[in-house]
DSSP file (Angstrom, degrees, kcal/mol; ACC not computed):
  #  RESIDUE AA STRUCTURE BP1 BP2  ACC     N-H-->O    O-->H-N    N-H-->O    O-->H-N    TCO  KAPPA ALPHA  PHI   PSI    X-CA   Y-CA   Z-CA
    1    1 A X              0   0    0      0, 0.0     2,-0.1     0, 0.0     0, 0.0   0.000 360.0 360.0 360.0 139.7  139.6   42.2   40.6
    2    2 A X     >  -     0   0    0      1,-0.1     4,-2.3     4,-0.0     5,-0.2  -0.321 360.0-105.9 -81.5 169.3  142.1   44.5   38.9
    3    3 A X  H  > S+     0   0    0      1,-0.2     4,-2.6     2,-0.2     5,-0.2   0.888 122.6  54.1 -60.8 -39.8  145.5   45.4   40.3
    4    4 A X  H  > S+     0   0    0      1,-0.2     4,-2.6     2,-0.2    -1,-0.2   0.926 108.2  48.7 -61.6 -44.5  144.1   48.9   41.1
    5    5 A X  H  > S+     0   0    0      2,-0.2     4,-2.5     1,-0.2    -2,-0.2   0.893 111.1  50.9 -62.4 -40.2  141.2   47.4   43.0
    6    6 A X  H  X S+     0   0    0     -4,-2.3     4,-2.3     2,-0.2    -1,-0.2   0.921 111.7  47.0 -62.8 -44.1  143.6   45.1   44.9
    7    7 A X  H  X S+     0   0    0     -4,-2.6     4,-2.5     2,-0.2    -2,-0.2   0.897 111.9  50.6 -65.1 -40.1  145.8   48.1   45.8
    8    8 A X  H  X S+     0   0    0     -4,-2.6     4,-2.5     2,-0.2    -2,-0.2   0.918 111.1  48.3 -64.1 -43.5  142.8   50.1   46.9
    9    9 A X  H  X S+     0   0    0     -4,-2.5     4,-2.3     2,-0.2    -2,-0.2   0.894 112.1  49.5 -64.4 -40.1  141.6   47.3   49.1
   10   10 A X  H  X S+     0   0    0     -4,-2.3     4,-2.4     2,-0.2    -2,-0.2   0.905 110.9  49.8 -64.9 -41.3  145.0   46.9   50.7
   11   11 A X  H  X S+     0   0    0     -4,-2.5     4,-2.7     2,-0.2    -2,-0.2   0.926 111.7  48.2 -62.8 -45.2  145.3   50.6   51.3
   12   12 A X  H  X S+     0   0    0     -4,-2.5     4,-2.5     1,-0.2    -2,-0.2   0.895 111.4  50.0 -62.9 -40.4  141.8   50.7   52.9
   13   13 A X  H  X S+     0   0    0     -4,-2.3     4,-2.3     2,-0.2    -1,-0.2   0.907 111.9  47.8 -65.4 -41.4  142.7   47.7   55.1
   14   14 A X  H  X S+     0   0    0     -4,-2.4     4,-2.9     2,-0.2    -2,-0.2   0.918 111.4  50.6 -64.8 -43.0  146.0   49.3   56.2
   15   15 A X  H  X S+     0   0    0     -4,-2.7     4,-2.4     1,-0.2    -2,-0.2   0.928 111.3  48.1 -60.6 -45.1  144.2   52.6   57.0
   16   16 A X  H  X S+     0   0    0     -4,-2.5     4,-2.1     1,-0.2    -1,-0.2   0.909 113.3  48.1 -62.6 -41.8  141.6   50.8   59.1
   17   17 A X  H  X S+     0   0    0     -4,-2.3     4,-2.5     2,-0.2    -2,-0.2   0.928 111.4  49.7 -64.0 -45.4  144.3   48.9   60.9
   18   18 A X  H  X S+     0   0    0     -4,-2.9     4,-2.2     1,-0.2    -2,-0.2   0.897 111.3  49.2 -61.2 -41.7  146.3   52.0   61.6
   19   19 A X  H  X S+     0   0    0     -4,-2.4     4,-2.4     2,-0.2    -1,-0.2   0.883 110.5  50.9 -66.1 -38.5  143.3   53.8   62.9
   20   20 A X  H  X S+     0   0    0     -4,-2.1     4,-2.5     2,-0.2    -2,-0.2   0.918 111.2  47.8 -64.3 -42.9  142.4   50.9   65.2
   21   21 A X  H  X S+     0   0    0     -4,-2.5     4,-2.4     2,-0.2    -2,-0.2   0.884 111.0  51.3 -65.5 -38.0  146.0   50.9   66.6
   22   22 A X  H  X S+     0   0    0     -4,-2.2     4,-2.4     2,-0.2    -2,-0.2   0.931 110.8  48.7 -63.7 -44.5  145.8   54.7   67.1
   23   23 A X  H  X S+     0   0    0     -4,-2.4     4,-2.4     1,-0.2    -2,-0.2   0.920 112.5  47.7 -61.0 -45.0  142.6   54.3   69.0
   24   24 A X  H  X S+     0   0    0     -4,-2.5     4,-2.5     1,-0.2    -1,-0.2   0.892 111.7  50.1 -65.0 -39.6  144.0   51.5   71.2
   25   25 A X  H  X S+     0   0    0     -4,-2.4     4,-2.5     2,-0.2    -1,-0.2   0.908 111.1  49.2 -65.4 -41.1  147.1   53.5   71.9
   26   26 A X  H  X S+     0   0    0     -4,-2.4     4,-2.5     2,-0.2    -2,-0.2   0.923 112.4  47.8 -63.1 -44.5  145.1   56.5   72.9
   27   27 A X  H  X S+     0   0    0     -4,-2.4     4,-2.0     2,-0.2    -2,-0.2   0.904 112.6  48.9 -63.9 -40.9  142.9   54.4   75.2
   28   28 A X  H  X S+     0   0    0     -4,-2.5     4,-2.4     2,-0.2    -1,-0.2   0.902 111.2  49.8 -66.3 -40.1  145.9   52.8   76.8
   29   29 A X  H  X S+     0   0    0     -4,-2.5     4,-2.7     1,-0.2    -2,-0.2   0.907 110.0  50.9 -64.3 -41.3  147.6   56.2   77.3
   30   30 A X  H  X S+     0   0    0     -4,-2.5     4,-2.6     2,-0.2    -1,-0.2   0.879 109.5  50.8 -64.7 -36.5  144.4   57.5   78.9
   31   31 A X  H  X S+     0   0    0     -4,-2.0     4,-2.7     2,-0.2     5,-0.2   0.936 110.5  48.7 -64.9 -45.3  144.3   54.5   81.2
   32   32 A X  H  X S+     0   0    0     -4,-2.4     4,-2.2     2,-0.2    -2,-0.2   0.917 112.8  48.1 -60.1 -43.3  147.9   55.1   82.2
   33   33 A X  H  X S+     0   0    0     -4,-2.7     4,-2.7     1,-0.2    -1,-0.2   0.915 111.5  51.1 -63.0 -42.0  147.1   58.7   82.9
   34   34 A X  H  X S+     0   0    0     -4,-2.6     4,-2.6     1,-0.2    -2,-0.2   0.892 109.8  48.4 -62.8 -40.7  144.1   57.7   84.9
   35   35 A X  H  X S+     0   0    0     -4,-2.7     4,-1.9     2,-0.2    -1,-0.2   0.882 111.9  50.1 -67.4 -37.5  146.1   55.3   87.0
   36   36 A X  H  X S+     0   0    0     -4,-2.2     4,-1.7    -5,-0.2    -2,-0.2   0.939 113.5  45.1 -63.3 -47.2  148.7   58.0   87.6
   37   37 A X  H  X S+     0   0    0     -4,-2.7     4,-1.7     1,-0.2    -2,-0.2   0.890 109.3  56.3 -64.0 -39.5  146.1   60.5   88.6
   38   38 A X  H  <>S+     0   0    0     -4,-2.6     5,-3.1     1,-0.2     4,-0.3   0.896 105.0  52.3 -59.5 -40.6  144.3   57.9   90.8
   39   39 A X  H ><5S+     0   0    0     -4,-1.9     3,-1.3     1,-0.2    -1,-0.2   0.910 108.0  50.6 -62.2 -42.2  147.6   57.4   92.7
   40   40 A X  H 3<5S+     0   0    0     -4,-1.7    -1,-0.2     1,-0.3    -2,-0.2   0.819 109.1  52.6 -65.0 -28.8  147.8   61.2   93.3
   41   41 A X  T 3<5S-     0   0    0     -4,-1.7    -1,-0.3    -5,-0.1    -2,-0.2   0.451 121.5-109.2 -85.5  -0.2  144.2   61.1   94.6
   42   42 A X  T < 5S+     0   0    0     -3,-1.3     2,-0.3    -4,-0.3    -3,-0.2   0.667  72.3 139.6  83.4  16.9  145.1   58.3   97.0
   43   43 A X      < +     0   0    0     -5,-3.1     2,-0.3    -6,-0.2    -1,-0.3  -0.656  22.7 170.2 -93.3 150.5  143.2   55.6   95.2
   44   44 A X    >>  +     0   0    0     -2,-0.3     3,-1.3    -5,-0.0     4,-0.6  -0.960  43.6   2.0-149.7 168.2  144.4   52.1   94.7
   45   45 A X  H 3> S-     0   0    0     -2,-0.3     4,-2.1     1,-0.3     3,-0.2  -0.255 128.1  -2.1  58.8-132.6  143.3   48.7   93.5
   46   46 A X  H 3> S+     0   0    0      1,-0.2     4,-2.6     2,-0.2    -1,-0.3   0.839 134.8  56.4 -62.7 -35.0  139.7   48.5   92.2
   47   47 A X  H <> S+     0   0    0     -3,-1.3     4,-2.2     2,-0.2    -1,-0.2   0.903 108.2  47.5 -64.3 -40.0  139.1   52.2   93.0
   48   48 A X  H  X S+     0   0    0     -4,-0.6     4,-2.6     2,-0.2    -2,-0.2   0.911 112.4  49.1 -66.3 -42.6  142.1   53.2   90.8
   49   49 A X  H  X S+     0   0    0     -4,-2.1     4,-1.9     2,-0.2    -2,-0.2   0.912 111.1  50.3 -62.0 -43.2  140.9   51.0   88.0
   50   50 A X  H  X S+     0   0    0     -4,-2.6     4,-1.3     1,-0.2    -1,-0.2   0.905 111.1  48.4 -63.5 -41.7  137.4   52.5   88.2
   51   51 A X  H  X S+     0   0    0     -4,-2.2     4,-1.6     1,-0.2     3,-0.5   0.927 107.8  54.9 -64.4 -43.4  138.8   56.0   88.1
   52   52 A X  H  X S+     0   0    0     -4,-2.6     4,-2.2     1,-0.3    -1,-0.2   0.872 104.3  55.7 -58.3 -36.6  141.0   55.1   85.1
   53   53 A X  H  X S+     0   0    0     -4,-1.9     4,-2.5     1,-0.2    -1,-0.3   0.859 104.1  53.1 -64.6 -34.6  137.9   54.0   83.3
   54   54 A X  H  X S+     0   0    0     -4,-1.3     4,-1.5    -3,-0.5    -1,-0.2   0.849 108.1  50.8 -69.0 -31.8  136.3   57.3   83.9
   55   55 A X  H  X S+     0   0    0     -4,-1.6     4,-0.7     2,-0.2    -2,-0.2   0.915 110.4  48.7 -69.1 -43.0  139.3   59.0   82.3
   56   56 A X  H >< S+     0   0    0     -4,-2.2     3,-1.2     1,-0.2     4,-0.2   0.931 111.1  50.7 -60.3 -45.6  139.1   56.7   79.3
   57   57 A X  H >< S+     0   0    0     -4,-2.5     3,-1.8     1,-0.3    -1,-0.2   0.821  99.3  65.3 -63.6 -31.7  135.3   57.5   79.0
   58   58 A X  H >< S+     0   0    0     -4,-1.5     3,-1.6     1,-0.3     4,-0.3   0.777  88.1  70.1 -62.5 -24.6  136.0   61.2   79.1
   59   59 A X  T << S+     0   0    0     -3,-1.2     3,-0.3    -4,-0.7    -1,-0.3   0.651  88.6  63.6 -68.6 -13.9  137.9   60.9   75.8
   60   60 A X  T <  S+     0   0    0     -3,-1.8    -1,-0.3    -4,-0.2    -2,-0.2   0.413  80.5  83.0 -90.9   2.1  134.6   60.3   74.0
   61   61 A X  S <  S-     0   0    0     -3,-1.6     2,-0.3     1,-0.2    -1,-0.2   0.871 107.1 -13.1 -74.3 -37.4  133.2   63.7   74.8
   62   62 A X  S    S-     0   0    0     -4,-0.3    -1,-0.2    -3,-0.3     5,-0.2  -0.968  84.9 -74.3-156.4 167.1  134.9   65.5   71.9
   63   63 A X  S    S+     0   0    0     -2,-0.3     3,-0.3    -3,-0.1     4,-0.2  -0.334  97.1  21.8 -66.1 150.0  137.6   65.0   69.3
   64   64 A X  S    S-     0   0    0      1,-0.2    -2,-0.3     2,-0.1     3,-0.2  -0.281  97.9 -81.1  84.2-174.7  141.2   65.2   70.6
   65   65 A X  S  > S+     0   0    0      1,-0.1     4,-2.1     2,-0.1     3,-0.3   0.251  96.3 102.2-114.3  13.1  142.3   64.7   74.1
   66   66 A X  H  > S+     0   0    0     -3,-0.3     4,-2.8     1,-0.2     5,-0.2   0.830  79.4  59.6 -64.3 -30.6  141.6   68.1   75.7
   67   67 A X  H  > S+     0   0    0      2,-0.2     4,-1.9     1,-0.2    -1,-0.2   0.879 106.2  47.4 -64.9 -36.6  138.4   66.6   77.3
   68   68 A X  H  > S+     0   0    0     -3,-0.3     4,-2.5     2,-0.2     5,-0.2   0.926 111.8  49.7 -67.6 -45.8  140.6   64.1   79.1
   69   69 A X  H  X S+     0   0    0     -4,-2.1     4,-3.0     1,-0.2     5,-0.2   0.929 110.1  50.8 -60.0 -45.7  143.0   66.8   80.2
   70   70 A X  H  X S+     0   0    0     -4,-2.8     4,-2.5     1,-0.2    -1,-0.2   0.912 110.6  49.6 -59.2 -42.7  140.2   68.9   81.5
   71   71 A X  H  X S+     0   0    0     -4,-1.9     4,-2.4     2,-0.2    -2,-0.2   0.950 114.4  43.1 -61.8 -49.2  138.7   66.0   83.5
   72   72 A X  H  X S+     0   0    0     -4,-2.5     4,-2.8     2,-0.2     5,-0.3   0.904 113.3  51.9 -67.3 -41.0  142.1   65.2   85.1
   73   73 A X  H  X S+     0   0    0     -4,-3.0     4,-1.8    -5,-0.2    -1,-0.2   0.936 112.9  46.3 -58.0 -46.1  142.9   68.8   85.8
   74   74 A X  H  < S+     0   0    0     -4,-2.5    -2,-0.2    -5,-0.2    -1,-0.2   0.882 115.0  46.1 -64.3 -39.2  139.5   69.3   87.5
   75   75 A X  H  < S+     0   0    0     -4,-2.4    -2,-0.2    -5,-0.2    -1,-0.2   0.869 115.0  45.1 -73.5 -36.7  139.8   66.1   89.5
   76   76 A X  H >< S+     0   0    0     -4,-2.8     3,-2.2     1,-0.2     2,-0.2   0.763  79.7 176.4 -81.5 -24.2  143.4   66.7   90.7
   77   77 A X  G >< S-     0   0    0     -4,-1.8     3,-0.7    -5,-0.3    -1,-0.2  -0.378  73.1  -5.9  59.0-122.3  143.0   70.3   91.6
   78   78 A X  G 3  S+     0   0    0      1,-0.2    -1,-0.3    -2,-0.2     3,-0.1   0.344 115.7  87.9 -88.7   7.5  146.2   71.6   93.2
   79   79 A X  G <  S+     0   0    0     -3,-2.2     2,-0.3     1,-0.3    -1,-0.2   0.753 106.5   1.6 -76.3 -24.1  147.9   68.1   93.1
   80   80 A X  S <  S-     0   0    0     -3,-0.7    -1,-0.3    -7,-0.2     2,-0.1  -0.945  74.0-127.5-160.5 141.5  149.2   68.7   89.6
   81   81 A X     >  -     0   0    0     -2,-0.3     4,-2.1    -3,-0.1     5,-0.2  -0.410  33.8-103.1 -88.0 169.3  149.0   71.6   87.1
   82   82 A X  H  > S+     0   0    0      1,-0.2     4,-2.8     2,-0.2     5,-0.2   0.874 119.8  55.2 -60.4 -39.7  147.8   71.3   83.5
   83   83 A X  H  > S+     0   0    0      1,-0.2     4,-2.2     2,-0.2    -1,-0.2   0.909 109.2  47.3 -61.1 -42.8  151.3   71.4   82.1
   84   84 A X  H  > S+     0   0    0      2,-0.2     4,-2.3     1,-0.2    -1,-0.2   0.893 112.4  49.8 -65.3 -40.1  152.4   68.5   84.2
   85   85 A X  H  X S+     0   0    0     -4,-2.1     4,-2.2     2,-0.2    -2,-0.2   0.911 110.5  49.3 -67.3 -42.7  149.3   66.5   83.3
   86   86 A X  H  X S+     0   0    0     -4,-2.8     4,-2.2     2,-0.2    -1,-0.2   0.905 111.8  49.5 -62.7 -40.5  149.8   67.1   79.5
   87   87 A X  H  X S+     0   0    0     -4,-2.2     4,-2.3    -5,-0.2    -2,-0.2   0.910 110.4  50.3 -64.1 -41.8  153.5   66.0   79.9
   88   88 A X  H  X S+     0   0    0     -4,-2.3     4,-2.5     1,-0.2    -1,-0.2   0.878 109.7  50.9 -64.3 -37.6  152.4   62.9   81.7
   89   89 A X  H  X S+     0   0    0     -4,-2.2     4,-2.5     2,-0.2    -1,-0.2   0.902 109.2  50.1 -68.2 -39.9  149.8   62.1   79.0
   90   90 A X  H  X S+     0   0    0     -4,-2.2     4,-2.2     2,-0.2    -2,-0.2   0.926 112.7  47.9 -61.0 -43.6  152.5   62.5   76.2
   91   91 A X  H  X S+     0   0    0     -4,-2.3     4,-2.3     1,-0.2    -2,-0.2   0.913 111.5  50.0 -62.3 -43.8  154.8   60.2   78.2
   92   92 A X  H  X S+     0   0    0     -4,-2.5     4,-2.5     1,-0.2    -2,-0.2   0.875 109.7  51.1 -64.2 -38.1  151.9   57.7   78.6
   93   93 A X  H  X S+     0   0    0     -4,-2.5     4,-2.5     2,-0.2     5,-0.2   0.912 109.7  49.4 -66.4 -42.5  151.1   57.8   74.9
   94   94 A X  H  X S+     0   0    0     -4,-2.2     4,-2.2     1,-0.2    -2,-0.2   0.923 113.0  47.6 -61.9 -43.8  154.8   57.1   74.0
   95   95 A X  H  X S+     0   0    0     -4,-2.3     4,-2.7     2,-0.2    -2,-0.2   0.912 111.2  51.0 -61.5 -43.6  154.8   54.2   76.5
   96   96 A X  H  X S+     0   0    0     -4,-2.5     4,-2.4     1,-0.2    -2,-0.2   0.921 110.8  47.7 -62.9 -44.5  151.5   52.8   75.1
   97   97 A X  H  X S+     0   0    0     -4,-2.5     4,-2.1     2,-0.2    -1,-0.2   0.907 112.8  49.5 -63.5 -41.2  152.8   52.9   71.5
   98   98 A X  H  X S+     0   0    0     -4,-2.2     4,-1.8    -5,-0.2    -2,-0.2   0.922 111.1  49.1 -64.1 -43.9  156.1   51.2   72.6
   99   99 A X  H  X S+     0   0    0     -4,-2.7     4,-1.4     1,-0.2    -2,-0.2   0.912 111.6  49.1 -61.1 -43.3  154.2   48.5   74.4
  100  100 A X  H  X S+     0   0    0     -4,-2.4     4,-1.4     1,-0.2    -1,-0.2   0.862 108.3  53.9 -66.4 -35.9  151.9   47.9   71.5
  101  101 A X  H  < S+     0   0    0     -4,-2.1    -1,-0.2     1,-0.2    -2,-0.2   0.876 110.6  45.9 -66.6 -36.9  154.9   47.7   69.1
  102  102 A X  H  < S+     0   0    0     -4,-1.8    -1,-0.2     1,-0.2    -2,-0.2   0.747 110.6  54.1 -78.5 -21.8  156.5   45.0   71.2
  103  103 A X  H  <        0   0    0     -4,-1.4    -1,-0.2     1,-0.2    -2,-0.2   0.761 360.0 360.0 -79.1 -25.5  153.3   43.1   71.6
  104  104 A X     <        0   0    0     -4,-1.4    -1,-0.2    -5,-0.1    -2,-0.1   0.478 360.0 360.0 -73.3 360.0  152.7   42.9   67.8
């Protein structure tokens, strides 16, 4: 293998790793958002975990995280507005990235 091929393979491996970490951070943030929303809905324990899984699954409906926001906005009704939910998700994503960085 040439030096160019080695560099290309390394770049591709780094890209794949970075995308995997991004996916995991997004899923972790969605779980955190789901647990927060579950608490507002009065859920706890296994019910809260089950609800958080539905929030994670909602992220597979379309690209981006607007599908997650729509789900949580719809589920929470007047318990939290969209702006609050978006802020909470940004906070959850920052926490998830920080946690993953310290775990690595």
